VMD Tcl script that builds the backbone (N, CA, C; Angstrom):
set m [mol new atoms 315]
animate dup $m
set s [atomselect $m all]
$s set {name element resname resid chain x y z} {
  {N N MET 1 A 17.153 63.206 82.076}
  {CA C MET 1 A 18.091 64.241 81.735}
  {C C MET 1 A 19.413 64.051 82.455}
  {N N GLY 2 A 19.418 63.458 83.665}
  {CA C GLY 2 A 20.674 63.196 84.355}
  {C C GLY 2 A 21.013 64.263 85.380}
  {N N GLU 3 A 22.156 64.084 86.016}
  {CA C GLU 3 A 22.631 65.009 87.045}
  {C C GLU 3 A 23.251 66.252 86.411}
  {N N PRO 4 A 23.080 67.410 87.033}
  {CA C PRO 4 A 23.731 68.603 86.505}
  {C C PRO 4 A 25.251 68.491 86.676}
  {N N ILE 5 A 25.968 69.124 85.790}
  {CA C ILE 5 A 27.430 69.130 85.858}
  {C C ILE 5 A 27.858 70.208 86.844}
  {N N ALA 6 A 28.677 69.822 87.792}
  {CA C ALA 6 A 29.182 70.787 88.776}
  {C C ALA 6 A 30.160 71.733 88.093}
  {N N LEU 7 A 29.940 73.026 88.247}
  {CA C LEU 7 A 30.851 73.998 87.658}
  {C C LEU 7 A 32.183 74.032 88.394}
  {N N PHE 8 A 32.132 73.841 89.697}
  {CA C PHE 8 A 33.331 73.869 90.512}
  {C C PHE 8 A 33.339 72.617 91.372}
  {N N PRO 9 A 33.876 71.518 90.869}
  {CA C PRO 9 A 33.878 70.291 91.657}
  {C C PRO 9 A 34.625 70.495 92.979}
  {N N VAL 10 A 34.005 70.092 94.063}
  {CA C VAL 10 A 34.599 70.243 95.381}
  {C C VAL 10 A 34.765 68.850 95.985}
  {N N PRO 11 A 36.007 68.459 96.288}
  {CA C PRO 11 A 36.189 67.151 96.918}
  {C C PRO 11 A 35.584 67.160 98.319}
  {N N GLU 12 A 35.278 65.985 98.818}
  {CA C GLU 12 A 34.756 65.878 100.181}
  {C C GLU 12 A 35.778 66.477 101.144}
  {N N LEU 13 A 35.294 67.211 102.089}
  {CA C LEU 13 A 36.171 67.897 103.024}
  {C C LEU 13 A 35.679 67.652 104.440}
  {N N ASP 14 A 36.575 67.227 105.297}
  {CA C ASP 14 A 36.258 67.053 106.707}
  {C C ASP 14 A 36.517 68.399 107.384}
  {N N PRO 15 A 35.480 69.112 107.811}
  {CA C PRO 15 A 35.672 70.440 108.387}
  {C C PRO 15 A 36.642 70.465 109.575}
  {N N ALA 16 A 36.565 69.488 110.456}
  {CA C ALA 16 A 37.451 69.465 111.623}
  {C C ALA 16 A 38.907 69.301 111.199}
  {N N ALA 17 A 39.149 68.428 110.229}
  {CA C ALA 17 A 40.519 68.216 109.744}
  {C C ALA 17 A 41.038 69.461 109.035}
  {N N PHE 18 A 40.163 70.108 108.244}
  {CA C PHE 18 A 40.566 71.333 107.541}
  {C C PHE 18 A 40.916 72.429 108.543}
  {N N ALA 19 A 40.067 72.634 109.541}
  {CA C ALA 19 A 40.330 73.674 110.546}
  {C C ALA 19 A 41.630 73.383 111.291}
  {N N ALA 20 A 41.846 72.137 111.671}
  {CA C ALA 20 A 43.086 71.770 112.384}
  {C C ALA 20 A 44.305 72.020 111.507}
  {N N ALA 21 A 44.210 71.676 110.228}
  {CA C ALA 21 A 45.326 71.890 109.310}
  {C C ALA 21 A 45.621 73.374 109.144}
  {N N GLN 22 A 44.577 74.200 109.047}
  {CA C GLN 22 A 44.776 75.642 108.915}
  {C C GLN 22 A 45.438 76.228 110.164}
  {N N HIS 23 A 44.991 75.786 111.329}
  {CA C HIS 23 A 45.613 76.266 112.573}
  {C C HIS 23 A 47.079 75.850 112.646}
  {N N GLU 24 A 47.392 74.661 112.179}
  {CA C GLU 24 A 48.777 74.179 112.204}
  {C C GLU 24 A 49.667 75.019 111.288}
  {N N VAL 25 A 49.160 75.390 110.118}
  {CA C VAL 25 A 49.918 76.213 109.172}
  {C C VAL 25 A 50.311 77.556 109.803}
  {N N PHE 26 A 49.417 78.127 110.611}
  {CA C PHE 26 A 49.650 79.463 111.159}
  {C C PHE 26 A 50.175 79.448 112.602}
  {N N ARG 27 A 50.363 78.283 113.192}
  {CA C ARG 27 A 50.822 78.196 114.586}
  {C C ARG 27 A 52.193 78.879 114.741}
  {N N GLY 28 A 52.248 79.861 115.644}
  {CA C GLY 28 A 53.492 80.572 115.917}
  {C C GLY 28 A 53.932 81.512 114.813}
  {N N ARG 29 A 53.046 81.795 113.885}
  {CA C ARG 29 A 53.407 82.653 112.758}
  {C C ARG 29 A 52.475 83.849 112.692}
  {N N LYS 30 A 52.692 84.709 111.740}
  {CA C LYS 30 A 51.827 85.844 111.438}
  {C C LYS 30 A 51.212 85.566 110.072}
  {N N LEU 31 A 50.416 86.518 109.550}
  {CA C LEU 31 A 49.822 86.313 108.232}
  {C C LEU 31 A 49.711 87.607 107.454}
  {N N ARG 32 A 49.659 87.443 106.157}
  {CA C ARG 32 A 49.371 88.527 105.218}
  {C C ARG 32 A 48.084 88.166 104.499}
  {N N ILE 33 A 47.345 89.180 104.096}
  {CA C ILE 33 A 46.139 88.965 103.297}
  {C C ILE 33 A 46.511 89.219 101.842}
  {N N GLY 34 A 46.436 88.168 101.040}
  {CA C GLY 34 A 46.766 88.299 99.623}
  {C C GLY 34 A 48.157 88.856 99.408}
  {N N ARG 35 A 48.248 89.866 98.566}
  {CA C ARG 35 A 49.540 90.469 98.228}
  {C C ARG 35 A 49.862 91.687 99.086}
  {N N SER 36 A 49.054 91.937 100.090}
  {CA C SER 36 A 49.268 93.097 100.953}
  {C C SER 36 A 50.619 92.996 101.651}
  {N N GLY 37 A 51.234 94.131 101.863}
  {CA C GLY 37 A 52.495 94.171 102.590}
  {C C GLY 37 A 52.301 94.222 104.092}
  {N N THR 38 A 51.070 94.392 104.543}
  {CA C THR 38 A 50.790 94.472 105.976}
  {C C THR 38 A 50.801 93.081 106.584}
  {N N VAL 39 A 51.522 92.936 107.691}
  {CA C VAL 39 A 51.598 91.656 108.391}
  {C C VAL 39 A 50.720 91.749 109.634}
  {N N HIS 40 A 49.816 90.793 109.785}
  {CA C HIS 40 A 48.875 90.767 110.903}
  {C C HIS 40 A 49.231 89.669 111.897}
  {N N ALA 41 A 48.902 89.908 113.166}
  {CA C ALA 41 A 48.949 88.845 114.160}
  {C C ALA 41 A 47.802 87.889 113.840}
  {N N VAL 42 A 47.933 86.636 114.257}
  {CA C VAL 42 A 46.911 85.636 113.964}
  {C C VAL 42 A 45.938 85.508 115.124}
  {N N GLY 43 A 44.664 85.599 114.799}
  {CA C GLY 43 A 43.586 85.363 115.752}
  {C C GLY 43 A 42.720 84.248 115.197}
  {N N GLU 44 A 41.481 84.207 115.624}
  {CA C GLU 44 A 40.548 83.189 115.148}
  {C C GLU 44 A 39.234 83.835 114.745}
  {N N THR 45 A 38.559 83.191 113.824}
  {CA C THR 45 A 37.218 83.599 113.459}
  {C C THR 45 A 36.328 82.361 113.459}
  {N N GLU 46 A 35.086 82.524 113.870}
  {CA C GLU 46 A 34.153 81.400 113.889}
  {C C GLU 46 A 33.902 80.927 112.469}
  {N N TRP 47 A 33.768 79.623 112.325}
  {CA C TRP 47 A 33.519 79.055 111.016}
  {C C TRP 47 A 32.220 78.272 111.055}
  {N N ILE 48 A 32.268 76.961 111.119}
  {CA C ILE 48 A 31.060 76.145 111.157}
  {C C ILE 48 A 31.180 75.093 112.254}
  {N N ASN 49 A 30.045 74.615 112.716}
  {CA C ASN 49 A 30.012 73.530 113.711}
  {C C ASN 49 A 30.885 73.798 114.929}
  {N N GLY 50 A 30.985 75.062 115.341}
  {CA C GLY 50 A 31.794 75.411 116.507}
  {C C GLY 50 A 33.286 75.446 116.234}
  {N N LEU 51 A 33.685 75.270 114.986}
  {CA C LEU 51 A 35.100 75.299 114.622}
  {C C LEU 51 A 35.534 76.725 114.323}
  {N N THR 52 A 36.818 76.965 114.422}
  {CA C THR 52 A 37.371 78.274 114.090}
  {C C THR 52 A 38.454 78.114 113.039}
  {N N LEU 53 A 38.752 79.215 112.358}
  {CA C LEU 53 A 39.840 79.277 111.390}
  {C C LEU 53 A 40.735 80.452 111.739}
  {N N PRO 54 A 42.024 80.375 111.385}
  {CA C PRO 54 A 42.914 81.514 111.603}
  {C C PRO 54 A 42.414 82.731 110.815}
  {N N ALA 55 A 42.619 83.896 111.398}
  {CA C ALA 55 A 42.206 85.148 110.766}
  {C C ALA 55 A 43.045 86.271 111.369}
  {N N PRO 56 A 43.053 87.441 110.745}
  {CA C PRO 56 A 43.765 88.556 111.349}
  {C C PRO 56 A 43.208 88.874 112.735}
  {N N ALA 57 A 44.084 89.062 113.705}
  {CA C ALA 57 A 43.658 89.335 115.079}
  {C C ALA 57 A 42.845 90.623 115.167}
  {N N CYS 58 A 43.111 91.560 114.258}
  {CA C CYS 58 A 42.428 92.852 114.273}
  {C C CYS 58 A 41.061 92.792 113.605}
  {N N HIS 59 A 40.704 91.641 113.072}
  {CA C HIS 59 A 39.433 91.429 112.358}
  {C C HIS 59 A 39.370 92.174 111.033}
  {N N GLN 60 A 40.543 92.475 110.439}
  {CA C GLN 60 A 40.576 93.076 109.113}
  {C C GLN 60 A 39.789 92.180 108.167}
  {N N GLY 61 A 38.917 92.757 107.393}
  {CA C GLY 61 A 38.086 91.967 106.503}
  {C C GLY 61 A 38.806 91.523 105.243}
  {N N TRP 62 A 38.364 90.419 104.707}
  {CA C TRP 62 A 38.804 89.901 103.415}
  {C C TRP 62 A 37.768 88.877 103.006}
  {N N SER 63 A 37.790 88.456 101.768}
  {CA C SER 63 A 36.832 87.424 101.371}
  {C C SER 63 A 37.581 86.125 101.170}
  {N N GLY 64 A 37.031 85.061 101.679}
  {CA C GLY 64 A 37.645 83.752 101.531}
  {C C GLY 64 A 37.759 83.046 102.866}
  {N N LEU 65 A 38.325 81.858 102.829}
  {CA C LEU 65 A 38.508 81.050 104.029}
  {C C LEU 65 A 39.975 80.768 104.304}
  {N N GLY 66 A 40.853 81.263 103.470}
  {CA C GLY 66 A 42.255 80.955 103.631}
  {C C GLY 66 A 42.668 79.739 102.833}
  {N N ALA 67 A 41.707 78.971 102.338}
  {CA C ALA 67 A 42.018 77.737 101.626}
  {C C ALA 67 A 42.546 77.996 100.217}
  {N N ALA 68 A 42.233 79.144 99.651}
  {CA C ALA 68 A 42.643 79.441 98.283}
  {C C ALA 68 A 43.897 80.301 98.238}
  {N N GLY 69 A 44.621 80.358 99.340}
  {CA C GLY 69 A 45.849 81.138 99.372}
  {C C GLY 69 A 45.637 82.607 99.662}
  {N N ASP 70 A 44.430 82.993 100.085}
  {CA C ASP 70 A 44.179 84.404 100.372}
  {C C ASP 70 A 44.801 84.831 101.695}
  {N N LEU 71 A 45.101 83.903 102.590}
  {CA C LEU 71 A 45.864 84.199 103.801}
  {C C LEU 71 A 47.201 83.481 103.668}
  {N N VAL 72 A 48.272 84.249 103.809}
  {CA C VAL 72 A 49.611 83.713 103.584}
  {C C VAL 72 A 50.395 83.753 104.891}
  {N N PRO 73 A 50.896 82.603 105.366}
  {CA C PRO 73 A 51.675 82.600 106.603}
  {C C PRO 73 A 53.034 83.265 106.394}
  {N N THR 74 A 53.518 83.936 107.429}
  {CA C THR 74 A 54.832 84.581 107.367}
  {C C THR 74 A 55.457 84.603 108.754}
  {N N ASP 75 A 56.769 84.668 108.775}
  {CA C ASP 75 A 57.501 84.783 110.038}
  {C C ASP 75 A 57.917 86.229 110.315}
  {N N HIS 76 A 57.518 87.154 109.438}
  {CA C HIS 76 A 57.852 88.562 109.634}
  {C C HIS 76 A 57.123 89.142 110.846}
  {N N GLU 77 A 57.650 90.211 111.364}
  {CA C GLU 77 A 57.049 90.898 112.500}
  {C C GLU 77 A 55.728 91.557 112.084}
  {N N ALA 78 A 54.751 91.546 112.974}
  {CA C ALA 78 A 53.468 92.194 112.686}
  {C C ALA 78 A 53.685 93.685 112.463}
  {N N THR 79 A 53.111 94.203 111.387}
  {CA C THR 79 A 53.205 95.632 111.089}
  {C C THR 79 A 51.862 96.338 111.221}
  {N N CYS 80 A 50.779 95.586 111.352}
  {CA C CYS 80 A 49.448 96.173 111.520}
  {C C CYS 80 A 49.389 96.865 112.884}
  {N N ARG 81 A 49.074 98.138 112.886}
  {CA C ARG 81 A 49.037 98.892 114.148}
  {C C ARG 81 A 48.008 98.338 115.121}
  {N N LYS 82 A 46.846 97.975 114.611}
  {CA C LYS 82 A 45.794 97.466 115.494}
  {C C LYS 82 A 46.190 96.112 116.078}
  {N N CYS 83 A 46.752 95.223 115.262}
  {CA C CYS 83 A 47.216 93.922 115.767}
  {C C CYS 83 A 48.278 94.113 116.842}
  {N N ARG 84 A 49.214 95.041 116.615}
  {CA C ARG 84 A 50.277 95.284 117.596}
  {C C ARG 84 A 49.679 95.795 118.909}
  {N N ARG 85 A 48.726 96.708 118.807}
  {CA C ARG 85 A 48.086 97.255 120.011}
  {C C ARG 85 A 47.333 96.156 120.763}
  {N N LEU 86 A 46.594 95.313 120.024}
  {CA C LEU 86 A 45.840 94.227 120.657}
  {C C LEU 86 A 46.748 93.225 121.364}
  {N N ARG 87 A 47.948 93.040 120.864}
  {CA C ARG 87 A 48.903 92.102 121.455}
  {C C ARG 87 A 49.789 92.757 122.513}
  {N N GLY 88 A 49.562 94.062 122.765}
  {CA C GLY 88 A 50.355 94.764 123.774}
  {C C GLY 88 A 51.770 95.062 123.325}
  {N N LEU 89 A 51.989 95.098 122.010}
  {CA C LEU 89 A 53.317 95.391 121.475}
  {C C LEU 89 A 53.462 96.889 121.239}
  {N N PRO 90 A 54.675 97.410 121.353}
  {CA C PRO 90 A 54.857 98.836 121.063}
  {C C PRO 90 A 54.654 99.105 119.575}
  {N N SER 91 A 54.342 100.353 119.243}
  {CA C SER 91 A 54.221 100.701 117.830}
  {C C SER 91 A 55.572 100.483 117.169}
  {N N LEU 92 A 55.582 100.377 115.855}
  {CA C LEU 92 A 56.846 100.158 115.148}
  {C C LEU 92 A 57.806 101.323 115.363}
  {N N GLU 93 A 57.255 102.540 115.475}
  {CA C GLU 93 A 58.105 103.707 115.720}
  {C C GLU 93 A 58.772 103.596 117.089}
  {N N GLU 94 A 58.001 103.199 118.106}
  {CA C GLU 94 A 58.552 103.039 119.451}
  {C C GLU 94 A 59.554 101.892 119.490}
  {N N ALA 95 A 59.241 100.802 118.796}
  {CA C ALA 95 A 60.117 99.625 118.803}
  {C C ALA 95 A 61.450 99.919 118.137}
  {N N SER 96 A 61.443 100.775 117.120}
  {CA C SER 96 A 62.680 101.094 116.400}
  {C C SER 96 A 63.449 102.230 117.040}
  {N N GLY 97 A 62.806 102.924 117.993}
  {CA C GLY 97 A 63.446 104.061 118.621}
  {C C GLY 97 A 63.349 105.326 117.795}
  {N N GLN 98 A 62.678 105.254 116.652}
  {CA C GLN 98 A 62.524 106.419 115.787}
  {C C GLN 98 A 61.181 107.058 116.065}
  {N N GLY 99 A 61.191 108.291 116.500}
  {CA C GLY 99 A 59.956 109.006 116.763}
  {C C GLY 99 A 59.263 109.451 115.513}
  {N N THR 100 A 58.042 109.911 115.655}
  {CA C THR 100 A 57.303 110.428 114.512}
  {C C THR 100 A 57.835 111.799 114.157}
  {N N LEU 101 A 57.721 112.154 112.907}
  {CA C LEU 101 A 58.207 113.446 112.427}
  {C C LEU 101 A 57.401 114.588 113.022}
  {N N PHE 102 A 56.090 114.441 113.067}
  {CA C PHE 102 A 55.213 115.414 113.706}
  {C C PHE 102 A 53.935 114.709 114.094}
  {N N THR 103 A 53.216 115.293 115.059}
  {CA C THR 103 A 51.985 114.706 115.557}
  {C C THR 103 A 50.799 115.379 114.907}
  {N N LEU 104 A 49.877 114.581 114.392}
  {CA C LEU 104 A 48.672 115.130 113.781}
  {C C LEU 104 A 47.581 115.264 114.816}
  {N N GLY 105 A 46.766 116.289 114.667}
  {CA C GLY 105 A 45.557 116.436 115.436}
  {C C GLY 105 A 45.734 116.931 116.788}
}
mol reanalyze $m
mol bondsrecalc $m
mol representation Tube
mol addrep $m
């Protein structure tokens, strides 16, 4: 009968080279997830064989590995509140000098 036809042909991939390339793309930059307007600081997430891949520092979830364009590098300032807090940055309101209109809770 022969070999089954691969529905999604995947070229051979060197995991170490892929991880290094992904880290290089995001080095010194921030990221967006898909079409979201939120900009995240870059952290790492465990992948395979002890390798890591760039990911939102706040651990915001998404599906994918970044290889299909689901993580987009950007030079814009981080707007994610959790990422800013984790990096010791002031909130955007504090950074702009504009206070909140009112305090909830």
